[in-house]
Every structure is written in structure tokens, then in C-alpha cells.
Residue frames as qw, qx, qy, qz and C-alpha x, y, z in Angstrom:
[[0.525, 0.026, 0.652, 0.546, 116.79, 93.26, 117.66],
 [0.240, 0.566, -0.092, -0.784, 116.46, 95.79, 114.90],
 [0.415, 0.244, 0.827, 0.289, 114.43, 94.74, 111.96],
 [0.342, 0.463, -0.053, -0.816, 112.90, 96.34, 108.94],
 [0.404, 0.240, 0.853, 0.227, 110.51, 94.65, 106.46],
 [0.261, 0.385, -0.180, -0.867, 109.30, 96.46, 103.29],
 [0.386, 0.340, 0.849, 0.120, 106.36, 95.47, 101.03],
 [0.325, 0.753, 0.364, -0.442, 104.09, 96.81, 98.45],
 [0.027, -0.540, 0.524, 0.658, 106.38, 97.04, 95.39],
 [0.687, 0.368, 0.626, 0.007, 105.68, 95.73, 91.93],
 [0.323, 0.070, 0.537, 0.776, 105.58, 96.58, 88.24],
 [0.190, 0.760, 0.453, -0.425, 103.64, 99.61, 87.20],
 [0.496, 0.603, 0.356, 0.513, 103.26, 101.68, 83.97],
 [0.255, 0.024, -0.130, 0.958, 104.60, 105.24, 83.88],
 [0.340, -0.351, -0.175, -0.855, 101.99, 107.51, 85.51],
 [0.706, -0.373, -0.583, -0.152, 100.86, 104.83, 87.83],
 [0.366, -0.693, 0.328, -0.527, 100.89, 104.65, 91.59],
 [0.726, -0.071, -0.660, 0.180, 102.25, 102.33, 94.31],
 [0.464, -0.755, 0.177, -0.428, 102.15, 102.38, 98.05],
 [0.609, 0.202, -0.689, 0.336, 105.07, 100.84, 100.03],
 [0.688, -0.672, -0.027, -0.272, 104.84, 99.79, 103.58],
 [0.470, 0.394, -0.662, 0.430, 107.52, 99.16, 106.13],
 [0.732, -0.650, -0.144, -0.146, 107.21, 97.64, 109.55],
 [0.309, 0.586, -0.550, 0.508, 110.01, 98.31, 112.03],
 [0.791, -0.577, -0.187, -0.080, 110.94, 96.80, 115.31],
 [0.814, -0.270, -0.157, 0.489, 113.51, 97.16, 117.98],
 [0.437, 0.328, 0.073, 0.834, 114.05, 100.86, 117.36],
 [0.069, -0.539, -0.475, 0.692, 111.77, 102.82, 119.74],
 [0.313, 0.475, 0.601, 0.562, 109.83, 103.73, 116.62],
 [0.012, -0.894, -0.446, -0.045, 107.80, 106.66, 117.88],
 [0.289, -0.862, 0.121, 0.397, 110.87, 108.84, 118.65],
 [0.543, -0.209, 0.540, 0.608, 112.83, 108.05, 115.47],
 [0.394, 0.616, -0.236, -0.640, 112.94, 109.88, 112.17],
 [0.772, 0.163, 0.611, 0.057, 112.02, 107.27, 109.53],
 [0.068, 0.616, -0.493, -0.611, 113.60, 107.14, 106.16],
 [0.857, 0.400, 0.318, -0.066, 112.97, 105.69, 102.66],
 [0.189, -0.619, 0.563, 0.514, 115.81, 104.97, 100.37],
 [0.842, 0.509, 0.039, -0.175, 116.08, 103.83, 96.71],
 [0.403, -0.529, 0.654, 0.362, 118.92, 101.78, 95.33],
 [0.828, 0.525, -0.062, -0.186, 119.58, 100.97, 91.63],
 [0.936, -0.006, 0.106, 0.337, 122.32, 98.68, 90.42],
 [0.640, 0.298, -0.001, 0.708, 125.74, 100.25, 90.42],
 [0.049, -0.671, 0.038, -0.739, 124.66, 103.27, 92.49],
 [0.101, 0.010, -0.727, 0.679, 124.73, 104.14, 96.17],
 [0.117, -0.635, -0.757, 0.104, 121.50, 104.13, 98.11],
 [0.036, 0.344, 0.103, 0.933, 119.74, 107.43, 97.64],
 [0.054, 0.371, 0.673, -0.638, 117.55, 109.04, 100.40],
 [0.021, -0.432, -0.644, -0.632, 114.11, 109.62, 98.92],
 [0.401, -0.658, -0.207, -0.603, 111.98, 110.80, 101.83],
 [0.317, 0.009, -0.733, 0.602, 112.06, 111.26, 105.58],
 [0.458, -0.670, -0.309, -0.495, 109.54, 111.88, 108.36],
 [0.059, 0.408, -0.620, 0.667, 110.42, 113.07, 111.83],
 [0.153, -0.274, -0.878, 0.362, 108.85, 111.86, 115.05],
 [0.149, 0.468, 0.359, -0.794, 106.69, 114.97, 114.87],
 [0.572, 0.596, 0.563, -0.017, 105.54, 114.34, 111.33],
 [0.117, 0.826, -0.262, -0.484, 107.86, 116.80, 109.57],
 [0.864, 0.285, 0.382, 0.161, 108.62, 115.53, 106.12],
 [0.007, -0.744, 0.452, 0.492, 111.40, 116.05, 103.63],
 [0.852, 0.410, 0.326, -0.014, 111.88, 114.78, 100.06],
 [0.499, -0.153, 0.493, 0.696, 114.54, 114.41, 97.44],
 [0.242, 0.430, -0.203, -0.846, 114.04, 116.81, 94.61],
 [0.220, 0.093, -0.840, -0.486, 113.12, 113.94, 92.40],
 [0.178, -0.375, -0.904, 0.103, 110.23, 112.92, 94.74],
 [0.075, 0.312, 0.333, -0.887, 108.80, 116.32, 95.65],
 [0.473, 0.265, -0.115, -0.832, 105.17, 116.71, 94.52],
 [0.678, 0.138, -0.601, -0.400, 104.81, 113.03, 93.69],
 [0.581, -0.074, -0.782, 0.216, 105.65, 111.07, 96.77],
 [0.439, -0.660, 0.114, -0.598, 104.19, 111.22, 100.23],
 [0.426, 0.118, -0.812, 0.381, 105.74, 109.77, 103.31],
 [0.567, -0.532, 0.014, -0.628, 103.62, 108.97, 106.34],
 [0.246, 0.206, -0.877, 0.359, 103.81, 107.02, 109.60],
 [0.718, -0.494, -0.277, -0.404, 101.56, 105.15, 112.04],
 [0.025, -0.540, 0.690, -0.481, 103.26, 105.18, 115.51],
 [0.749, -0.208, 0.399, -0.487, 100.74, 102.76, 116.94],
 [0.968, 0.234, 0.070, -0.066, 101.39, 100.16, 114.31],
 [0.474, -0.603, 0.485, 0.419, 105.13, 101.08, 114.09],
 [0.651, 0.396, 0.526, 0.378, 104.83, 101.38, 110.25],
 [0.001, -0.617, 0.185, 0.765, 105.94, 103.91, 107.71],
 [0.632, 0.527, 0.562, 0.087, 104.56, 104.22, 104.24],
 [0.124, -0.396, 0.384, 0.825, 105.54, 105.79, 100.95],
 [0.554, 0.661, 0.474, -0.178, 102.72, 106.73, 98.57],
 [0.253, -0.330, 0.513, 0.751, 104.21, 107.16, 95.11],
 [0.528, 0.694, 0.421, -0.249, 102.16, 108.78, 92.35],
 [0.483, 0.849, -0.161, -0.138, 102.90, 109.82, 88.75],
 [0.753, -0.388, 0.447, 0.286, 105.67, 107.20, 88.68],
 [0.435, 0.794, -0.363, -0.220, 108.48, 107.55, 86.15],
 [0.913, 0.225, -0.301, 0.157, 110.96, 104.94, 84.78],
 [0.336, 0.552, -0.503, 0.574, 113.71, 106.63, 86.73],
 [0.576, -0.509, 0.346, -0.538, 111.89, 105.69, 90.00],
 [0.940, 0.050, -0.332, -0.060, 112.72, 102.11, 89.33],
 [0.211, 0.540, -0.688, 0.436, 114.80, 100.53, 91.99],
 [0.596, -0.305, -0.714, 0.206, 114.81, 98.66, 95.30],
 [0.257, -0.696, 0.042, -0.670, 113.20, 100.65, 98.09],
 [0.585, -0.128, -0.676, 0.428, 114.36, 100.32, 101.67],
 [0.343, -0.858, -0.090, -0.371, 113.28, 101.80, 104.92],
 [0.594, 0.028, -0.505, 0.625, 115.51, 102.66, 107.87],
 [0.384, -0.881, -0.272, -0.055, 115.53, 104.91, 110.89],
 [0.191, 0.752, -0.370, 0.510, 117.75, 107.50, 112.30],
 [0.740, -0.241, -0.556, 0.293, 119.65, 106.04, 115.25],
 [0.466, -0.825, -0.225, 0.228, 120.53, 107.68, 118.56],
 [0.515, -0.414, 0.201, 0.723, 123.77, 109.02, 117.06],
 [0.281, 0.708, -0.064, -0.645, 122.10, 110.65, 114.15],
 [0.072, 0.313, -0.817, -0.480, 123.14, 108.04, 111.61],
 [0.806, 0.043, -0.235, -0.541, 121.19, 105.16, 110.17],
 [0.819, -0.280, 0.479, -0.146, 121.02, 101.56, 111.37],
 [0.110, 0.510, -0.775, -0.357, 123.42, 99.18, 109.69],
 [0.368, 0.218, 0.902, -0.058, 120.62, 96.58, 109.46],
 [0.383, 0.258, -0.284, -0.841, 118.57, 96.64, 106.31],
 [0.751, 0.210, 0.495, -0.384, 115.49, 94.73, 105.18],
 [0.608, 0.168, 0.695, 0.343, 115.06, 92.84, 101.90],
 [0.068, 0.307, -0.254, -0.915, 113.72, 95.88, 100.27],
 [0.559, 0.533, 0.589, -0.238, 110.84, 96.17, 97.86],
 [0.359, 0.002, 0.590, 0.723, 111.35, 96.17, 94.13],
 [0.363, 0.741, 0.306, -0.475, 109.62, 98.87, 92.18],
 [0.378, -0.023, 0.624, 0.683, 109.70, 98.75, 88.38],
 [0.361, 0.711, 0.229, -0.558, 108.16, 101.43, 86.26],
 [0.179, -0.242, 0.736, 0.606, 107.98, 100.41, 82.73],
 [0.652, 0.371, 0.018, -0.661, 105.56, 100.44, 79.73]]
């Protein structure tokens, strides 16, 4: 059974940092590209960062230079370190994984709310 569970969000002032964590199960974690998405009300989920099974990372332009995605295959967890946070980073953050067909799973966790506000 595929499951994702995100944690680590909160309220932070602009310029602050947060580290999100995600535990995944049922997906053969070590061979999957892992993904972090952000969703804000009224908009589609936006891909923020990805990390391949081999550790190759990619970021949305808005995240480059500020966010770092990493993974721990032994613990089947993926992380998103977010620094120099801006109000526009506010949203609910979800993790997911690329499936065998190259898409994403249609199962989503509860997400982790990140609010950047002074």
C-alpha cells in the first residue's frame, strides 16, 4: 500500500528556515525519483524539487539556491531543507514519487503547511 507522510512545517518569518521530512512506504523507495510539491489555494500543485535514485537533484527556478532536497534510502525518507524563506513559499508541501510509468502516484499524504509571514 502506497503511503506518504509529511512533517516539519510551521510558521516562520521571512528569511527563516524549515526542514520538511517525508516518509514513504510501498513504493520500492530506493529506485524511485522522489518529489516535493507545493500547493496554494486556487492553484495547481507545483513541483518544487526532485531527487533521482542516484542523487541527481533538480529545482524549480523559485527554489534554486535556497532549497535542498536529500534522501535517506535506508530510512526511506526524503527531506527538503528550505532557507531564506519568502512569503511566496507559503503553501502546503507534499511529497510523492515517480511511479513505474513515469508519472506520480495518485495517493497523497496530508501535506505539511508552511507559512512565511512577519
